[in-house]
Structures are given as structure tokens and as C-alpha cells.
A tleap script that builds the chain and sets N, CA, C and O, in Angstrom:
source leaprc.protein.ff14SB
mol = sequence {
  NMET SER HIE GLU GLN HIE GLN GLN LEU LEU
  ASN VAL LEU HIE GLU CYS MET GLU ALA CYS
  ASN HIE CYS TYR ASN ALA CYS LEU GLN GLU
  ASP ASP ILE LYS MET MET ALA ASP CYS ILE
  ARG LEU ASP ARG GLU CYS ALA ASP ILE CYS
  GLY TYR LEU GLU GLN ALA ILE SER ARG GLY
  THR PRO PHE VAL PRO GLU LEU ALA SER VAL
  CYS ALA LYS ILE CYS GLU ALA CYS GLY ASN
  GLU CYS LYS LYS HIE ASP HIE ASP HIE CYS
  GLN ALA CYS ALA GLU ALA CYS LEU LYS CYS
  ALA GLU GLU CYS LYS LYS VAL CALA
}
set mol.1.N position { -73.904 37.584 18.023 }
set mol.1.CA position { -74.144 38.172 19.335 }
set mol.1.C position { -75.061 37.271 20.147 }
set mol.1.O position { -76.004 36.686 19.615 }
set mol.2.N position { -74.784 37.169 21.402 }
set mol.2.CA position { -75.624 36.337 22.256 }
set mol.2.C position { -76.882 37.101 22.655 }
set mol.2.O position { -76.923 38.331 22.624 }
set mol.3.N position { -77.901 36.340 23.028 }
set mol.3.CA position { -79.151 36.990 23.409 }
set mol.3.C position { -79.003 37.809 24.685 }
set mol.3.O position { -79.798 38.718 24.927 }
set mol.4.N position { -77.999 37.503 25.507 }
set mol.4.CA position { -77.781 38.285 26.720 }
set mol.4.C position { -77.432 39.735 26.381 }
set mol.4.O position { -77.764 40.647 27.138 }
set mol.5.N position { -76.767 39.949 25.253 }
set mol.5.CA position { -76.392 41.294 24.840 }
set mol.5.C position { -77.606 42.114 24.407 }
set mol.5.O position { -77.538 43.340 24.312 }
set mol.6.N position { -78.704 41.431 24.147 }
set mol.6.CA position { -79.916 42.093 23.685 }
set mol.6.C position { -81.060 41.948 24.681 }
set mol.6.O position { -82.224 41.983 24.282 }
set mol.7.N position { -80.756 41.785 25.968 }
set mol.7.CA position { -81.801 41.518 26.952 }
set mol.7.C position { -82.846 42.626 27.019 }
set mol.7.O position { -84.040 42.337 27.107 }
set mol.8.N position { -82.423 43.885 26.981 }
set mol.8.CA position { -83.375 44.997 27.019 }
set mol.8.C position { -84.310 44.931 25.814 }
set mol.8.O position { -85.522 45.099 25.956 }
set mol.9.N position { -83.752 44.685 24.633 }
set mol.9.CA position { -84.568 44.571 23.426 }
set mol.9.C position { -85.522 43.393 23.536 }
set mol.9.O position { -86.689 43.509 23.161 }
set mol.10.N position { -85.050 42.267 24.043 }
set mol.10.CA position { -85.917 41.095 24.219 }
set mol.10.C position { -87.099 41.422 25.121 }
set mol.10.O position { -88.232 41.039 24.829 }
set mol.11.N position { -86.837 42.126 26.213 }
set mol.11.CA position { -87.914 42.498 27.145 }
set mol.11.C position { -88.940 43.397 26.466 }
set mol.11.O position { -90.144 43.190 26.611 }
set mol.12.N position { -88.465 44.389 25.731 }
set mol.12.CA position { -89.351 45.345 25.076 }
set mol.12.C position { -90.141 44.667 23.945 }
set mol.12.O position { -91.324 44.948 23.755 }
set mol.13.N position { -89.487 43.787 23.209 }
set mol.13.CA position { -90.185 43.035 22.156 }
set mol.13.C position { -91.331 42.218 22.736 }
set mol.13.O position { -92.427 42.186 22.177 }
set mol.14.N position { -91.071 41.561 23.857 }
set mol.14.CA position { -92.104 40.735 24.481 }
set mol.14.C position { -93.270 41.592 24.983 }
set mol.14.O position { -94.434 41.234 24.804 }
set mol.15.N position { -92.950 42.719 25.608 }
set mol.15.CA position { -93.996 43.631 26.083 }
set mol.15.C position { -94.836 44.155 24.918 }
set mol.15.O position { -96.057 44.264 25.028 }
set mol.16.N position { -94.188 44.474 23.816 }
set mol.16.CA position { -94.899 44.990 22.648 }
set mol.16.C position { -95.803 43.909 22.056 }
set mol.16.O position { -96.954 44.173 21.710 }
set mol.17.N position { -95.275 42.696 21.945 }
set mol.17.CA position { -96.070 41.590 21.416 }
set mol.17.C position { -97.318 41.383 22.271 }
set mol.17.O position { -98.413 41.215 21.734 }
set mol.18.N position { -97.165 41.393 23.588 }
set mol.18.CA position { -98.312 41.209 24.482 }
set mol.18.C position { -99.308 42.358 24.344 }
set mol.18.O position { -100.516 42.123 24.311 }
set mol.19.N position { -98.822 43.595 24.262 }
set mol.19.CA position { -99.713 44.751 24.116 }
set mol.19.C position { -100.478 44.677 22.801 }
set mol.19.O position { -101.671 44.977 22.757 }
set mol.20.N position { -99.802 44.282 21.737 }
set mol.20.CA position { -100.459 44.160 20.426 }
set mol.20.C position { -101.497 43.043 20.432 }
set mol.20.O position { -102.581 43.205 19.871 }
set mol.21.N position { -101.180 41.923 21.053 }
set mol.21.CA position { -102.154 40.831 21.129 }
set mol.21.C position { -103.383 41.253 21.928 }
set mol.21.O position { -104.511 40.926 21.559 }
set mol.22.N position { -103.164 41.977 23.019 }
set mol.22.CA position { -104.289 42.461 23.827 }
set mol.22.C position { -105.129 43.461 23.027 }
set mol.22.O position { -106.357 43.386 23.024 }
set mol.23.N position { -104.462 44.389 22.355 }
set mol.23.CA position { -105.158 45.401 21.561 }
set mol.23.C position { -105.944 44.730 20.429 }
set mol.23.O position { -107.092 45.091 20.166 }
set mol.24.N position { -105.334 43.776 19.777 }
set mol.24.CA position { -105.989 43.022 18.701 }
set mol.24.C position { -107.304 42.406 19.185 }
set mol.24.O position { -108.352 42.568 18.559 }
set mol.25.N position { -107.225 41.704 20.302 }
set mol.25.CA position { -108.422 41.056 20.846 }
set mol.25.C position { -109.467 42.078 21.285 }
set mol.25.O position { -110.660 41.883 21.055 }
set mol.26.N position { -109.027 43.154 21.908 }
set mol.26.CA position { -109.965 44.180 22.367 }
set mol.26.C position { -110.607 44.908 21.178 }
set mol.26.O position { -111.796 45.223 21.217 }
set mol.27.N position { -109.837 45.173 20.138 }
set mol.27.CA position { -110.388 45.854 18.956 }
set mol.27.C position { -111.465 45.007 18.286 }
set mol.27.O position { -112.427 45.545 17.738 }
set mol.28.N position { -111.309 43.705 18.328 }
set mol.28.CA position { -112.305 42.817 17.733 }
set mol.28.C position { -113.640 42.883 18.468 }
set mol.28.O position { -114.667 42.469 17.931 }
set mol.29.N position { -113.627 43.407 19.700 }
set mol.29.CA position { -114.847 43.532 20.493 }
set mol.29.C position { -115.500 44.900 20.360 }
set mol.29.O position { -116.599 45.111 20.873 }
set mol.30.N position { -114.841 45.829 19.680 }
set mol.30.CA position { -115.380 47.177 19.529 }
set mol.30.C position { -116.623 47.173 18.639 }
set mol.30.O position { -116.772 46.321 17.763 }
set mol.31.N position { -117.512 48.139 18.877 }
set mol.31.CA position { -118.750 48.232 18.103 }
set mol.31.C position { -118.494 48.512 16.628 }
set mol.31.O position { -119.091 47.871 15.763 }
set mol.32.N position { -117.620 49.457 16.336 }
set mol.32.CA position { -117.335 49.821 14.948 }
set mol.32.C position { -116.038 49.147 14.512 }
set mol.32.O position { -114.984 49.778 14.443 }
set mol.33.N position { -116.139 47.861 14.221 }
set mol.33.CA position { -114.949 47.077 13.895 }
set mol.33.C position { -114.300 47.539 12.591 }
set mol.33.O position { -113.086 47.426 12.425 }
set mol.34.N position { -115.120 48.065 11.655 }
set mol.34.CA position { -114.536 48.557 10.397 }
set mol.34.C position { -113.591 49.724 10.651 }
set mol.34.O position { -112.560 49.851 9.991 }
set mol.35.N position { -113.944 50.570 11.606 }
set mol.35.CA position { -113.082 51.696 11.946 }
set mol.35.C position { -111.755 51.200 12.526 }
set mol.35.O position { -110.744 51.897 12.441 }
set mol.36.N position { -111.752 50.018 13.105 }
set mol.36.CA position { -110.568 49.470 13.759 }
set mol.36.C position { -109.746 48.570 12.842 }
set mol.36.O position { -108.750 47.998 13.285 }
set mol.37.N position { -110.135 48.430 11.582 }
set mol.37.CA position { -109.499 47.461 10.674 }
set mol.37.C position { -107.992 47.658 10.554 }
set mol.37.O position { -107.237 46.690 10.650 }
set mol.38.N position { -107.542 48.891 10.348 }
set mol.38.CA position { -106.103 49.132 10.216 }
set mol.38.C position { -105.373 48.827 11.517 }
set mol.38.O position { -104.265 48.291 11.509 }
set mol.39.N position { -105.999 49.170 12.624 }
set mol.39.CA position { -105.410 48.894 13.934 }
set mol.39.C position { -105.262 47.383 14.137 }
set mol.39.O position { -104.213 46.906 14.571 }
set mol.40.N position { -106.299 46.655 13.825 }
set mol.40.CA position { -106.289 45.201 13.988 }
set mol.40.C position { -105.203 44.573 13.108 }
set mol.40.O position { -104.435 43.729 13.570 }
set mol.41.N position { -105.146 44.988 11.847 }
set mol.41.CA position { -104.147 44.437 10.920 }
set mol.41.C position { -102.736 44.720 11.415 }
set mol.41.O position { -101.890 43.827 11.431 }
set mol.42.N position { -102.482 45.964 11.819 }
set mol.42.CA position { -101.149 46.318 12.287 }
set mol.42.C position { -100.811 45.654 13.618 }
set mol.42.O position { -99.654 45.308 13.854 }
set mol.43.N position { -101.802 45.471 14.494 }
set mol.43.CA position { -101.562 44.725 15.740 }
set mol.43.C position { -101.026 43.333 15.428 }
set mol.43.O position { -100.070 42.872 16.052 }
set mol.44.N position { -101.643 42.674 14.466 }
set mol.44.CA position { -101.218 41.321 14.093 }
set mol.44.C position { -99.805 41.333 13.541 }
set mol.44.O position { -98.955 40.547 13.960 }
set mol.45.N position { -99.557 42.244 12.585 }
set mol.45.CA position { -98.234 42.307 11.973 }
set mol.45.C position { -97.160 42.635 13.000 }
set mol.45.O position { -96.073 42.058 12.975 }
set mol.46.N position { -97.460 43.549 13.890 }
set mol.46.CA position { -96.494 43.968 14.901 }
set mol.46.C position { -96.221 42.841 15.899 }
set mol.46.O position { -95.065 42.565 16.222 }
set mol.47.N position { -97.267 42.200 16.381 }
set mol.47.CA position { -97.075 41.081 17.311 }
set mol.47.C position { -96.253 39.978 16.658 }
set mol.47.O position { -95.379 39.386 17.291 }
set mol.48.N position { -96.537 39.708 15.396 }
set mol.48.CA position { -95.809 38.646 14.697 }
set mol.48.C position { -94.332 38.964 14.525 }
set mol.48.O position { -93.485 38.108 14.782 }
set mol.49.N position { -94.004 40.189 14.089 }
set mol.49.CA position { -92.599 40.535 13.876 }
set mol.49.C position { -91.853 40.618 15.201 }
set mol.49.O position { -90.691 40.218 15.285 }
set mol.50.N position { -92.512 41.135 16.239 }
set mol.50.CA position { -91.858 41.189 17.549 }
set mol.50.C position { -91.577 39.781 18.076 }
set mol.50.O position { -90.494 39.513 18.597 }
set mol.51.N position { -92.549 38.890 17.939 }
set mol.51.CA position { -92.353 37.506 18.370 }
set mol.51.C position { -91.261 36.822 17.572 }
set mol.51.O position { -90.456 36.070 18.122 }
set mol.52.N position { -91.234 37.086 16.269 }
set mol.52.CA position { -90.203 36.473 15.431 }
set mol.52.C position { -88.815 36.982 15.802 }
set mol.52.O position { -87.879 36.196 15.944 }
set mol.53.N position { -88.685 38.304 15.960 }
set mol.53.CA position { -87.378 38.860 16.312 }
set mol.53.C position { -86.928 38.360 17.682 }
set mol.53.O position { -85.747 38.076 17.882 }
set mol.54.N position { -87.847 38.253 18.610 }
set mol.54.CA position { -87.511 37.718 19.937 }
set mol.54.C position { -86.946 36.302 19.816 }
set mol.54.O position { -85.932 35.976 20.433 }
set mol.55.N position { -87.602 35.473 19.025 }
set mol.55.CA position { -87.126 34.102 18.821 }
set mol.55.C position { -85.791 34.076 18.089 }
set mol.55.O position { -84.895 33.314 18.452 }
set mol.56.N position { -85.657 34.903 17.066 }
set mol.56.CA position { -84.430 34.928 16.276 }
set mol.56.C position { -83.229 35.346 17.126 }
set mol.56.O position { -82.145 34.775 17.008 }
set mol.57.N position { -83.434 36.348 17.983 }
set mol.57.CA position { -82.352 36.773 18.879 }
set mol.57.C position { -81.973 35.639 19.819 }
set mol.57.O position { -80.789 35.401 20.057 }
set mol.58.N position { -82.966 34.938 20.357 }
set mol.58.CA position { -82.670 33.855 21.303 }
set mol.58.C position { -81.955 32.692 20.612 }
set mol.58.O position { -81.270 31.907 21.267 }
set mol.59.N position { -82.114 32.581 19.291 }
set mol.59.CA position { -81.390 31.553 18.522 }
set mol.59.C position { -80.001 32.007 18.133 }
set mol.59.O position { -79.195 31.203 17.664 }
set mol.60.N position { -79.707 33.283 18.319 }
set mol.60.CA position { -78.395 33.804 17.967 }
set mol.60.C position { -78.263 34.179 16.497 }
set mol.60.O position { -77.185 34.051 15.916 }
set mol.61.N position { -79.345 34.639 15.897 }
set mol.61.CA position { -79.294 35.016 14.487 }
set mol.61.C position { -78.254 36.111 14.229 }
set mol.61.O position { -78.073 37.003 15.057 }
set mol.62.N position { -77.578 36.044 13.088 }
set mol.62.CA position { -76.670 37.128 12.724 }
set mol.62.C position { -77.391 38.304 12.056 }
set mol.62.O position { -76.758 39.295 11.694 }
set mol.63.N position { -78.707 38.194 11.896 }
set mol.63.CA position { -79.477 39.197 11.171 }
set mol.63.C position { -80.231 40.178 12.076 }
set mol.63.O position { -81.214 40.785 11.651 }
set mol.64.N position { -79.778 40.330 13.310 }
set mol.64.CA position { -80.464 41.227 14.247 }
set mol.64.C position { -80.628 42.639 13.685 }
set mol.64.O position { -81.734 43.177 13.749 }
set mol.65.N position { -79.589 43.262 13.141 }
set mol.65.CA position { -79.769 44.635 12.653 }
set mol.65.C position { -80.823 44.745 11.547 }
set mol.65.O position { -81.639 45.667 11.559 }
set mol.66.N position { -80.810 43.824 10.609 }
set mol.66.CA position { -81.776 43.872 9.507 }
set mol.66.C position { -83.200 43.628 10.004 }
set mol.66.O position { -84.122 44.350 9.625 }
set mol.67.N position { -83.379 42.626 10.839 }
set mol.67.CA position { -84.702 42.314 11.377 }
set mol.67.C position { -85.198 43.439 12.292 }
set mol.67.O position { -86.382 43.776 12.288 }
set mol.68.N position { -84.292 44.005 13.063 }
set mol.68.CA position { -84.673 45.105 13.957 }
set mol.68.C position { -85.118 46.325 13.157 }
set mol.68.O position { -86.010 47.055 13.590 }
set mol.69.N position { -84.516 46.551 12.010 }
set mol.69.CA position { -84.919 47.666 11.157 }
set mol.69.C position { -86.353 47.484 10.662 }
set mol.69.O position { -87.149 48.422 10.700 }
set mol.70.N position { -86.676 46.295 10.204 }
set mol.70.CA position { -88.040 45.994 9.754 }
set mol.70.C position { -89.008 46.083 10.924 }
set mol.70.O position { -90.098 46.639 10.790 }
set mol.71.N position { -88.619 45.543 12.059 }
set mol.71.CA position { -89.467 45.564 13.246 }
set mol.71.C position { -89.753 47.001 13.671 }
set mol.71.O position { -90.881 47.326 14.039 }
set mol.72.N position { -88.746 47.854 13.623 }
set mol.72.CA position { -88.936 49.264 13.999 }
set mol.72.C position { -89.980 49.925 13.108 }
set mol.72.O position { -90.827 50.677 13.592 }
set mol.73.N position { -89.921 49.648 11.815 }
set mol.73.CA position { -90.886 50.250 10.877 }
set mol.73.C position { -92.312 49.798 11.184 }
set mol.73.O position { -93.240 50.606 11.184 }
set mol.74.N position { -92.478 48.507 11.444 }
set mol.74.CA position { -93.812 47.970 11.717 }
set mol.74.C position { -94.315 48.465 13.068 }
set mol.74.O position { -95.483 48.834 13.193 }
set mol.75.N position { -93.458 48.478 14.071 }
set mol.75.CA position { -93.849 48.973 15.393 }
set mol.75.C position { -94.258 50.439 15.327 }
set mol.75.O position { -95.238 50.846 15.950 }
set mol.76.N position { -93.511 51.220 14.577 }
set mol.76.CA position { -93.835 52.638 14.457 }
set mol.76.C position { -95.177 52.825 13.757 }
set mol.76.O position { -95.981 53.660 14.171 }
set mol.77.N position { -95.423 52.053 12.698 }
set mol.77.CA position { -96.704 52.145 11.992 }
set mol.77.C position { -97.859 51.759 12.904 }
set mol.77.O position { -98.899 52.417 12.910 }
set mol.78.N position { -97.676 50.693 13.673 }
set mol.78.CA position { -98.718 50.241 14.588 }
set mol.78.C position { -98.945 51.273 15.690 }
set mol.78.O position { -100.088 51.596 16.013 }
set mol.79.N position { -97.869 51.784 16.261 }
set mol.79.CA position { -97.986 52.787 17.313 }
set mol.79.C position { -98.700 54.039 16.834 }
set mol.79.O position { -99.541 54.592 17.542 }
set mol.80.N position { -98.364 54.481 15.634 }
set mol.80.CA position { -99.007 55.680 15.086 }
set mol.80.C position { -100.480 55.444 14.795 }
set mol.80.O position { -101.294 56.350 14.977 }
set mol.81.N position { -100.839 54.256 14.350 }
set mol.81.CA position { -102.249 53.935 14.111 }
set mol.81.C position { -103.004 53.854 15.435 }
set mol.81.O position { -104.096 54.409 15.560 }
set mol.82.N position { -102.437 53.175 16.410 }
set mol.82.CA position { -103.109 53.020 17.701 }
set mol.82.C position { -103.313 54.367 18.398 }
set mol.82.O position { -104.313 54.565 19.088 }
set mol.83.N position { -102.367 55.291 18.218 }
set mol.83.CA position { -102.488 56.620 18.832 }
set mol.83.C position { -103.741 57.353 18.366 }
set mol.83.O position { -104.239 58.231 19.071 }
set mol.84.N position { -104.253 57.007 17.201 }
set mol.84.CA position { -105.432 57.675 16.638 }
set mol.84.C position { -106.719 57.325 17.385 }
set mol.84.O position { -107.722 58.027 17.254 }
set mol.85.N position { -106.695 56.250 18.162 }
set mol.85.CA position { -107.900 55.749 18.828 }
set mol.85.C position { -107.832 56.042 20.325 }
set mol.85.O position { -106.774 55.922 20.943 }
set mol.86.N position { -108.966 56.426 20.898 }
set mol.86.CA position { -109.020 56.823 22.300 }
set mol.86.C position { -109.101 55.656 23.283 }
set mol.86.O position { -108.961 55.858 24.490 }
set mol.87.N position { -109.323 54.456 22.791 }
set mol.87.CA position { -109.458 53.304 23.685 }
set mol.87.C position { -108.180 53.121 24.509 }
set mol.87.O position { -107.072 53.319 24.009 }
set mol.88.N position { -108.352 52.744 25.767 }
set mol.88.CA position { -107.189 52.531 26.640 }
set mol.88.C position { -106.241 51.492 26.066 }
set mol.88.O position { -105.023 51.658 26.121 }
set mol.89.N position { -106.806 50.407 25.509 }
set mol.89.CA position { -105.951 49.342 24.972 }
set mol.89.C position { -105.139 49.848 23.784 }
set mol.89.O position { -103.997 49.426 23.596 }
set mol.90.N position { -105.708 50.743 22.980 }
set mol.90.CA position { -104.974 51.308 21.846 }
set mol.90.C position { -103.868 52.244 22.328 }
set mol.90.O position { -102.760 52.235 21.790 }
set mol.91.N position { -104.170 53.042 23.333 }
set mol.91.CA position { -103.163 53.970 23.860 }
set mol.91.C position { -101.999 53.213 24.504 }
set mol.91.O position { -100.840 53.592 24.333 }
set mol.92.N position { -102.304 52.147 25.241 }
set mol.92.CA position { -101.253 51.331 25.851 }
set mol.92.C position { -100.416 50.637 24.775 }
set mol.92.O position { -99.196 50.523 24.894 }
set mol.93.N position { -101.088 50.182 23.739 }
set mol.93.CA position { -100.392 49.526 22.636 }
set mol.93.C position { -99.479 50.521 21.923 }
set mol.93.O position { -98.332 50.203 21.610 }
set mol.94.N position { -99.986 51.715 21.671 }
set mol.94.CA position { -99.181 52.742 21.008 }
set mol.94.C position { -97.905 53.015 21.788 }
set mol.94.O position { -96.821 53.114 21.212 }
set mol.95.N position { -98.042 53.134 23.092 }
set mol.95.CA position { -96.875 53.400 23.940 }
set mol.95.C position { -95.856 52.264 23.839 }
set mol.95.O position { -94.659 52.515 23.696 }
set mol.96.N position { -96.326 51.016 23.911 }
set mol.96.CA position { -95.429 49.859 23.830 }
set mol.96.C position { -94.770 49.776 22.456 }
set mol.96.O position { -93.581 49.475 22.352 }
set mol.97.N position { -95.538 50.041 21.409 }
set mol.97.CA position { -95.007 49.948 20.048 }
set mol.97.C position { -93.940 51.012 19.787 }
set mol.97.O position { -92.893 50.720 19.208 }
set mol.98.N position { -94.204 52.219 20.206 }
set mol.98.CA position { -93.248 53.290 19.955 }
set mol.98.C position { -91.977 53.104 20.782 }
set mol.98.O position { -90.883 53.439 20.328 }
set mol.99.N position { -92.120 52.577 21.978 }
set mol.99.CA position { -90.946 52.246 22.801 }
set mol.99.C position { -90.127 51.149 22.122 }
set mol.99.O position { -88.898 51.212 22.080 }
set mol.100.N position { -90.822 50.147 21.595 }
set mol.100.CA position { -90.144 49.044 20.921 }
set mol.100.C position { -89.454 49.537 19.652 }
set mol.100.O position { -88.335 49.119 19.354 }
set mol.101.N position { -90.104 50.408 18.915 }
set mol.101.CA position { -89.496 50.962 17.694 }
set mol.101.C position { -88.177 51.646 18.020 }
set mol.101.O position { -87.194 51.494 17.295 }
set mol.102.N position { -88.159 52.405 19.121 }
set mol.102.CA position { -86.930 53.099 19.513 }
set mol.102.C position { -85.823 52.125 19.889 }
set mol.102.O position { -84.667 52.327 19.517 }
set mol.103.N position { -86.165 51.071 20.624 }
set mol.103.CA position { -85.163 50.075 20.999 }
set mol.103.C position { -84.626 49.352 19.767 }
set mol.103.O position { -83.429 49.081 19.666 }
set mol.104.N position { -85.524 49.043 18.832 }
set mol.104.CA position { -85.094 48.376 17.590 }
set mol.104.C position { -84.149 49.256 16.793 }
set mol.104.O position { -83.170 48.767 16.230 }
set mol.105.N position { -84.433 50.544 16.739 }
set mol.105.CA position { -83.578 51.471 15.993 }
set mol.105.C position { -82.176 51.527 16.569 }
set mol.105.O position { -81.216 51.782 15.842 }
set mol.106.N position { -82.046 51.292 17.865 }
set mol.106.CA position { -80.715 51.332 18.504 }
set mol.106.C position { -79.805 50.215 17.997 }
set mol.106.O position { -78.584 50.367 17.984 }
set mol.107.N position { -80.391 49.101 17.583 }
set mol.107.CA position { -79.566 47.983 17.115 }
set mol.107.C position { -79.635 47.782 15.604 }
set mol.107.O position { -78.907 46.964 15.042 }
set mol.108.N position { -80.516 48.534 14.957 }
set mol.108.CA position { -80.665 48.399 13.496 }
set mol.108.C position { -79.472 48.969 12.758 }
set mol.108.O position { -79.435 48.938 11.528 }
savepdb mol mol.pdb
quit
């Protein structure tokens, strides 16, 4: 499949990656960084898988469904963790992650 067929997914993956990177950096500035450890770890994992899937789609990988399935799981985990925190950056990240998880599930 060409990357044009996955343009919506590509857009959402990129938005999620950016939200996770922003949340990651902002969480590192929080006073109680230990409380944010799971959020920080999942932000990294989510940004990485979203970036990888975005690149893989643009290369025309035949593994979009399998990679999208893994990406959906990680995005959902990150979104659910971020929802637990009241910080604006966490709430924005949660929204982006859960939206991305839904888009990934459509092609998984």
C-alpha cells in the first residue's frame, strides 16, 4: 500500500509523536519526577513507535497492520497513563495518544 492511502494515519502518528515528545520534556521538569516515571517511559515508547510506523508507512512497508496493532497498544497505554495526571501537557498527550490508538486499530 502506498503512503497516500494512509495519509490520515500518518498525520495522527505525527501529532501523537509530537505530543509525546512535548509531554516527555515537560514531565522531566515536574517537581515530583518519580511520580511521572511511568508517564515519561511511556511517552518515549509511544513517540518512538509512532515515529517508526510513520517512517515505515512512507517506505511502503507491507507490515502496516502488524505495526499498527503494536502501535495501538502502546498509544493506548500511554494515553491511559497520561489521563491520570492533571497537567495540561499530560491531558493533551492523552488525547493525541487515544486518537492515534483508534486510527491504528482501523488498519490493524
